[in-house]
TIMI-2910 file (N, C-alpha, C, CB; in pm, 1 decimal, decimal comma, always signed):
<rs>
+----------+----------+----------+----------+----------+----------+----------+----------+----------+----------+----------+----------+------+
!      n_x !      n_y !      n_z !     ca_x !     ca_y !     ca_z !      c_x !      c_y !      c_z !     cb_x !     cb_y !     cb_z ! resn !
+----------+----------+----------+----------+----------+----------+----------+----------+----------+----------+----------+----------+------+
!  +2759,8 ! +10238,1 !   -779,4 !  +2626,5 ! +10222,2 !   -728,5 !  +2695,5 ! +10200,6 !   -607,4 !  +2518,1 ! +10110,3 !   -788,3 !  Unk !
!  +2583,8 ! +10244,0 !   -503,0 !  +2639,7 ! +10233,1 !   -386,3 !  +2446,1 ! +10208,7 !   -317,1 !  +2763,9 ! +10394,3 !   -337,2 !  Unk !
!  +2441,0 ! +10083,9 !   -212,3 !  +2319,2 ! +10067,0 !   -168,3 !  +2284,7 ! +10117,7 !    -20,9 !  +2296,2 !  +9934,2 !   -183,6 !  Unk !
!  +2181,4 ! +10141,1 !     +0,3 !  +2150,6 ! +10146,2 !   +162,8 !  +2019,4 ! +10062,6 !   +210,7 !  +2123,4 ! +10310,0 !   +210,2 !  Unk !
!  +2046,5 !  +9983,8 !   +316,5 !  +1902,0 !  +9917,0 !   +368,2 !  +1878,1 !  +9933,9 !   +517,8 !  +1896,2 !  +9751,2 !   +340,3 !  Unk !
!  +1793,6 !  +9988,6 !   +585,1 !  +1740,2 !  +9994,8 !   +676,8 !  +1559,6 !  +9929,6 !   +703,9 !  +1771,6 ! +10121,5 !   +687,4 !  Unk !
!  +1583,2 !  +9936,8 !   +827,1 !  +1433,8 !  +9915,3 !   +841,9 !  +1361,9 ! +10010,8 !   +859,7 !  +1398,2 !  +9842,1 !   +932,8 !  Unk !
!  +1232,7 ! +10000,3 !   +813,5 !  +1122,7 ! +10098,0 !   +835,6 !  +1008,5 ! +10079,5 !   +928,4 !  +1066,8 ! +10118,8 !   +721,0 !  Unk !
!  +1033,6 !  +9935,4 !  +1040,0 !   +916,1 !  +9914,3 !  +1052,0 !   +799,7 !  +9867,9 !  +1004,4 !   +903,1 !  +9968,1 !  +1067,0 !  Unk !
!   +697,1 !  +9771,9 !  +1121,4 !   +596,6 !  +9649,4 !  +1049,8 !   +471,9 !  +9762,1 !  +1062,4 !   +569,0 !  +9459,5 !  +1157,2 !  Unk !
!   +467,0 !  +9821,4 !  +1139,5 !   +320,9 !  +9919,7 !  +1116,0 !   +307,4 ! +10056,7 !  +1135,1 !   +215,5 !  +9883,4 !  +1201,2 !  Unk !
!   +188,5 ! +10071,0 !  +1095,2 !   +236,2 ! +10280,0 !  +1045,6 !   +127,5 ! +10331,3 !  +1105,9 !   +233,8 ! +10356,3 !   +838,3 !  Unk !
!   +102,2 ! +10416,6 !  +1210,2 !     +0,5 ! +10485,5 !  +1224,9 !     +8,8 ! +10621,7 !  +1114,4 !     -5,7 ! +10515,8 !  +1377,0 !  Unk !
!    -65,5 ! +10689,3 !  +1141,3 !    -41,2 ! +10822,4 !  +1063,4 !    +61,0 ! +10939,3 !  +1101,7 !   -165,4 ! +10886,7 !  +1061,3 !  Unk !
!   +127,1 ! +10906,1 !  +1249,3 !   +210,4 ! +10993,4 !  +1246,1 !   +381,9 ! +10906,4 !  +1216,5 !   +181,6 ! +11078,8 !  +1389,8 !  Unk !
!   +338,3 ! +10752,3 !  +1185,3 !   +492,1 ! +10712,9 !  +1161,7 !   +485,1 ! +10701,3 !   +995,1 !   +546,6 ! +10546,5 !  +1250,3 !  Unk !
!   +326,9 ! +10736,5 !   +928,8 !   +344,6 ! +10783,6 !   +797,8 !   +418,7 ! +10937,6 !   +759,7 !   +207,5 ! +10779,6 !   +748,4 !  Unk !
!   +408,3 ! +11010,9 !   +792,5 !   +485,5 ! +11118,8 !   +855,9 !   +598,8 ! +11098,7 !   +870,1 !   +451,7 ! +11155,5 !   +964,6 !  Unk !
!   +650,8 ! +11028,7 !   +941,0 !   +794,5 ! +11038,1 !   +999,3 !   +864,8 ! +10908,6 !   +894,6 !   +799,9 ! +11001,9 !  +1201,2 !  Unk !
!   +801,9 ! +10858,1 !   +795,0 !   +860,4 ! +10794,5 !   +715,1 !   +854,2 ! +10868,8 !   +556,8 !   +803,7 ! +10661,4 !   +732,3 !  Unk !
!   +760,7 ! +10908,1 !   +575,9 !   +781,9 ! +11087,0 !   +440,7 !   +930,7 ! +11138,5 !   +475,8 !   +636,2 ! +11282,3 !   +493,6 !  Unk !
!   +931,0 ! +11180,2 !   +592,2 !  +1079,6 ! +11273,8 !   +600,4 !  +1162,7 ! +11183,7 !   +602,1 !  +1113,9 ! +11373,2 !   +727,5 !  Unk !
!  +1180,5 ! +11088,4 !   +673,6 !  +1279,4 ! +11001,5 !   +622,3 !  +1286,2 ! +10954,8 !   +498,4 !  +1283,2 ! +10908,0 !   +683,5 !  Unk !
!  +1195,2 ! +10904,1 !   +394,4 !  +1247,6 ! +10936,5 !   +237,5 !  +1266,9 ! +11056,7 !   +218,2 !  +1160,7 ! +10901,7 !   +125,6 !  Unk !
!  +1230,7 ! +11144,0 !   +204,9 !  +1267,7 ! +11286,4 !   +162,9 !  +1403,3 ! +11356,1 !   +239,6 !  +1134,7 ! +11379,2 !   +195,2 !  Unk !
!  +1468,5 ! +11283,6 !   +382,0 !  +1625,0 ! +11287,5 !   +417,1 !  +1751,5 ! +11223,6 !   +317,1 !  +1634,6 ! +11207,1 !   +552,2 !  Unk !
!  +1675,0 ! +11129,7 !   +266,9 !  +1764,2 ! +11005,3 !   +200,1 !  +1788,9 ! +11045,1 !   +116,1 !  +1725,1 ! +10879,1 !   +168,9 !  Unk !
!  +1644,1 ! +11102,6 !    +32,2 !  +1696,0 ! +11162,2 !   -137,5 !  +1716,8 ! +11326,1 !   -131,1 !  +1549,9 ! +11130,0 !   -279,7 !  Unk !
!  +1732,5 ! +11392,8 !    -43,0 !  +1823,6 ! +11485,9 !    +16,9 !  +2002,2 ! +11442,9 !    -12,3 !  +1779,6 ! +11484,1 !   +186,4 !  Unk !
!  +2019,7 ! +11303,8 !    +89,0 !  +2168,4 ! +11273,6 !    +72,3 !  +2161,6 ! +11201,7 !    -60,0 !  +2240,2 ! +11180,1 !   +197,8 !  Unk !
!  +2111,9 ! +11216,8 !   -168,7 !  +2111,0 ! +11135,4 !   -298,7 !  +2085,2 ! +10984,2 !   -356,5 !  +2211,6 ! +11151,5 !   -329,7 !  Unk !
!  +1998,3 ! +10910,0 !   -225,5 !  +1954,6 ! +10812,4 !   -255,9 !  +1827,3 ! +10812,6 !   -292,7 !  +1977,7 ! +10743,8 !   -180,8 !  Unk !
!  +1793,8 ! +10740,0 !   -401,0 !  +1639,1 ! +10738,9 !   -456,0 !  +1569,7 ! +10577,5 !   -420,2 !  +1640,8 ! +10771,0 !   -651,7 !  Unk !
!  +1489,9 ! +10591,9 !   -398,1 !  +1424,4 ! +10420,9 !   -323,1 !  +1424,1 ! +10304,9 !   -441,7 !  +1218,4 ! +10431,9 !   -260,4 !  Unk !
!  +1487,1 ! +10257,3 !   -348,7 !  +1462,3 ! +10107,8 !   -500,5 !  +1376,5 ! +10050,2 !   -469,6 !  +1572,6 !  +9973,6 !   -537,1 !  Unk !
!  +1340,0 !  +9996,0 !   -361,0 !  +1257,6 !  +9885,2 !   -359,5 !  +1189,5 !  +9871,0 !   -197,0 !  +1352,4 !  +9752,6 !   -409,4 !  Unk !
!  +1076,2 !  +9803,1 !   -135,1 !  +1085,0 !  +9755,4 !    -18,0 !  +1049,3 !  +9613,6 !    -27,3 !  +1009,9 !  +9828,8 !    +70,7 !  Unk !
!  +1122,0 !  +9535,8 !    +62,8 !  +1077,3 !  +9408,1 !    +90,0 !  +1058,0 !  +9355,7 !   +263,9 !  +1183,5 !  +9321,5 !    +12,0 !  Unk !
!   +973,3 !  +9270,6 !   +287,4 !   +902,1 !  +9237,8 !   +431,5 !   +991,9 !  +9099,8 !   +458,5 !   +702,4 !  +9207,2 !   +424,2 !  Unk !
!  +1031,3 !  +9104,4 !   +578,9 !  +1075,1 !  +8991,9 !   +649,9 !  +1057,3 !  +8974,3 !   +795,0 !  +1197,3 !  +8981,9 !   +628,0 !  Unk !
!  +1118,0 !  +8875,6 !   +868,4 !  +1038,2 !  +8818,8 !   +981,6 !  +1244,1 !  +8820,9 !  +1065,0 !   +910,4 !  +8610,7 !   +933,5 !  Unk !
!  +1222,9 !  +8943,5 !  +1145,0 !  +1323,5 !  +8919,0 !  +1309,8 !  +1300,8 !  +8811,2 !  +1344,5 !  +1294,4 !  +9005,5 !  +1451,1 !  Unk !
!  +1394,2 !  +8742,5 !  +1430,9 !  +1374,4 !  +8631,1 !  +1540,3 !  +1385,5 !  +8727,1 !  +1685,1 !  +1512,4 !  +8492,2 !  +1528,0 !  Unk !
!  +1331,2 !  +8668,0 !  +1751,2 !  +1336,4 !  +8715,3 !  +1893,2 !  +1450,1 !  +8701,9 !  +1974,3 !  +1244,6 !  +8657,9 !  +1961,6 !  Unk !
!  +1427,6 !  +8809,0 !  +2078,3 !  +1576,3 !  +8780,2 !  +2121,5 !  +1558,1 !  +8651,6 !  +2181,3 !  +1648,3 !  +8889,8 !  +2228,3 !  Unk !
!  +1676,1 !  +8596,4 !  +2129,6 !  +1808,4 !  +8449,5 !  +2142,1 !  +1720,5 !  +8350,5 !  +2106,5 !  +1893,3 !  +8398,6 !  +2320,1 !  Unk !
!  +1599,0 !  +8397,2 !  +1998,6 !  +1540,6 !  +8307,3 !  +1996,5 !  +1403,0 !  +8263,2 !  +2025,8 !  +1597,7 !  +8268,5 !  +2036,4 !  Unk !
!  +1366,2 !  +8309,7 !  +2160,7 !  +1259,7 !  +8277,7 !  +2258,6 !  +1183,7 !  +8379,8 !  +2274,3 !  +1301,4 !  +8238,0 !  +2383,1 !  Unk !
!  +1144,9 !  +8464,5 !  +2165,6 !   +999,2 !  +8543,5 !  +2181,8 !   +974,5 !  +8498,6 !  +2059,3 !   +981,8 !  +8719,0 !  +2207,6 !  Unk !
!   +847,8 !  +8592,4 !  +2034,9 !   +799,0 !  +8522,8 !  +1888,3 !   +885,9 !  +8656,1 !  +1787,5 !   +569,5 !  +8514,1 !  +1862,2 !  Unk !
!   +882,2 !  +8613,2 !  +1667,8 !   +985,8 !  +8670,7 !  +1543,9 !   +864,5 !  +8796,5 !  +1515,0 !  +1029,1 !  +8530,3 !  +1372,6 !  Unk !
!   +901,1 !  +8891,3 !  +1484,9 !   +827,6 !  +8999,4 !  +1443,4 !   +896,5 !  +9029,2 !  +1291,1 !   +837,3 !  +9126,7 !  +1558,4 !  Unk !
!   +804,7 !  +9085,0 !  +1201,7 !   +735,1 !  +9090,7 !  +1104,4 !   +759,0 !  +9268,1 !  +1064,4 !   +583,3 !  +9028,0 !  +1143,7 !  Unk !
!   +884,6 !  +9302,2 !   +984,9 !   +930,1 !  +9437,3 !   +949,4 !   +973,6 !  +9437,2 !   +807,5 !  +1044,1 !  +9485,4 !  +1040,2 !  Unk !
!   +977,5 !  +9568,1 !   +756,5 !   +997,3 !  +9596,1 !   +653,0 !  +1125,7 !  +9694,1 !   +603,6 !   +887,9 !  +9630,8 !   +630,5 !  Unk !
!  +1159,0 !  +9646,8 !   +509,2 !  +1303,5 !  +9695,7 !   +509,8 !  +1329,7 !  +9776,1 !   +363,9 !  +1413,3 !  +9557,0 !   +528,7 !  Unk !
!  +1361,9 !  +9913,5 !   +337,4 !  +1402,0 !  +9990,5 !   +232,6 !  +1449,3 !  +9957,1 !   +209,2 !  +1430,2 ! +10075,7 !   +214,7 !  Unk !
!  +1543,5 !  +9968,5 !    +88,1 !  +1664,3 !  +9938,0 !     +9,7 !  +1658,3 ! +10075,5 !   -111,7 !  +1651,6 !  +9758,1 !    -65,0 !  Unk !
!  +1770,9 ! +10179,0 !    -84,9 !  +1786,9 ! +10327,2 !   -125,4 !  +1914,6 ! +10233,1 !   -264,7 !  +1869,6 ! +10479,3 !    +46,0 !  Unk !
!  +1942,6 ! +10319,4 !   -348,4 !  +2065,4 ! +10339,4 !   -416,0 !  +2082,5 ! +10456,4 !   -441,1 !  +2082,8 ! +10276,3 !   -522,5 !  Unk !
!  +2234,3 ! +10485,6 !   -466,1 !  +2266,6 ! +10615,8 !   -489,7 !  +2385,9 ! +10581,1 !   -658,5 !  +2353,3 ! +10693,1 !   -314,9 !  Unk !
!  +2363,5 ! +10624,0 !   -694,6 !  +2440,9 ! +10571,2 !   -854,1 !  +2562,9 ! +10711,0 !   -848,3 !  +2290,8 ! +10581,5 !  -1048,6 !  Unk !
+----------+----------+----------+----------+----------+----------+----------+----------+----------+----------+----------+----------+------+
</rs>
């Protein structure tokens, strides 16, 4: 089993939702299935700025 994890963003406009759909379609064409999504905070540059919340998609290929 092979896993792939990638950041998919934290806010989604209508355009972003379309792009996310395209991304998921492309991953599926590569043999990956969406396994789950989780939310995490990423620290700012050198810890000096505010952390941002983003979502990560986990894909699996069997």
